C-alpha positions as CSV (number, residue, x, y, z in Angstrom):
1,X,-31.3,78.2,-31.9
2,X,-31.4,81.1,-29.1
3,X,-33.4,80.0,-25.8
4,X,-34.5,81.4,-22.7
5,X,-34.4,78.1,-21.3
6,X,-33.2,74.5,-21.4
7,X,-35.2,71.3,-20.7
8,X,-34.1,67.6,-21.3
9,X,-37.4,67.4,-22.9
10,X,-35.3,69.1,-25.8
11,X,-32.9,66.1,-26.4
12,X,-33.8,62.9,-28.1
13,X,-32.5,60.1,-25.7
14,X,-29.9,58.9,-25.2
15,X,-28.0,61.9,-25.6
16,X,-25.1,64.0,-24.0
17,X,-25.0,67.9,-23.9
18,X,-22.1,69.8,-22.8
19,X,-22.8,73.1,-21.3
20,X,-20.2,76.1,-21.7
21,X,-20.3,79.4,-20.1
22,X,-19.9,82.2,-22.6
23,X,-19.1,85.9,-22.1
24,X,-21.7,88.4,-23.8
25,X,-19.0,88.9,-26.6
26,X,-18.6,85.1,-27.3
27,X,-22.6,85.0,-27.1
28,X,-22.9,87.5,-29.7
29,X,-20.6,86.3,-32.0
30,X,-22.5,82.8,-31.5
31,X,-26.1,84.2,-32.1
32,X,-25.4,85.6,-35.4
33,X,-27.9,83.9,-37.8
34,X,-28.9,81.6,-35.2
35,X,-33.1,81.1,-35.1
36,X,-34.9,82.3,-31.8
37,X,-37.0,79.8,-29.8
38,X,-37.3,82.7,-27.1
39,X,-40.8,82.3,-25.6
40,X,-41.4,85.7,-24.0
41,X,-41.6,89.2,-25.7
42,X,-39.7,91.2,-23.2
43,X,-37.2,88.3,-22.9
44,X,-36.4,88.4,-26.8
45,X,-36.4,92.0,-26.6
46,X,-33.5,92.5,-24.0
47,X,-31.8,89.7,-25.5
48,X,-31.9,91.6,-29.1
49,X,-30.5,94.4,-27.5
50,X,-27.9,92.7,-25.6
51,X,-26.8,90.7,-28.3
52,X,-27.3,92.8,-31.2
53,X,-28.8,90.8,-33.8
54,X,-32.7,90.0,-34.0
55,X,-34.5,87.8,-31.6
56,X,-38.0,87.6,-32.2
57,X,-40.1,85.9,-29.8
58,X,-41.0,82.6,-30.8
59,X,-42.9,80.0,-28.8
60,X,-41.6,76.9,-30.5
61,X,-41.2,73.3,-29.6
62,X,-37.6,72.8,-29.8
63,X,-35.8,69.4,-30.7
64,X,-31.9,69.2,-30.4
65,X,-30.1,66.3,-32.2
66,X,-26.7,65.1,-31.8
67,X,-24.5,67.9,-33.5
68,X,-26.7,71.3,-32.7
69,X,-25.5,73.6,-30.8
70,X,-27.9,76.4,-29.0
71,X,-27.2,79.7,-26.9
72,X,-29.3,79.9,-23.8
73,X,-29.6,83.1,-21.9
74,X,-30.2,82.3,-18.2
75,X,-31.9,85.6,-16.8
76,X,-30.8,86.1,-12.8
77,X,-32.0,88.4,-10.6
78,X,-35.5,90.3,-10.4
79,X,-38.1,89.8,-12.9
80,X,-38.4,91.8,-16.1
81,X,-41.3,94.7,-16.2
82,X,-43.7,94.5,-18.3
83,X,-42.5,96.3,-21.6
84,X,-38.9,96.0,-21.3
85,X,-36.1,96.7,-23.4
86,X,-32.9,96.4,-20.8
87,X,-32.2,94.7,-17.9
88,X,-33.5,95.8,-14.6
89,X,-31.2,97.0,-12.0
90,X,-29.3,93.8,-10.4
91,X,-30.3,91.9,-13.3
92,X,-28.0,89.8,-15.6
93,X,-28.0,87.1,-17.9
94,X,-25.6,84.3,-17.7
95,X,-25.0,83.0,-21.4
96,X,-24.2,79.3,-22.0
97,X,-23.6,77.5,-25.2
98,X,-25.4,73.9,-25.2
99,X,-23.5,71.3,-27.6
100,X,-25.3,68.1,-28.1
101,X,-23.6,64.8,-29.3
């Protein structure tokens, strides 16, 4: 599952989650075939352009179980302007693999 945020509410407790930073090429490889739960259309468009895979906007309730892996893209820097398809100057995306056990 490709996410633009992570919340403890996504876990069935008790649970453990590990967070591993990824380079963009590692994120691209992980994203292939993953469903999207990116809740904002502009963020989804930027993620798709960055990852090279379709990332449709999908406001879904996410529940991660042991064995699940998610890819979280954490936007850093200025907010995306409306209609953005690329990162504005000074912005970046921190990619993180979340593994639930």
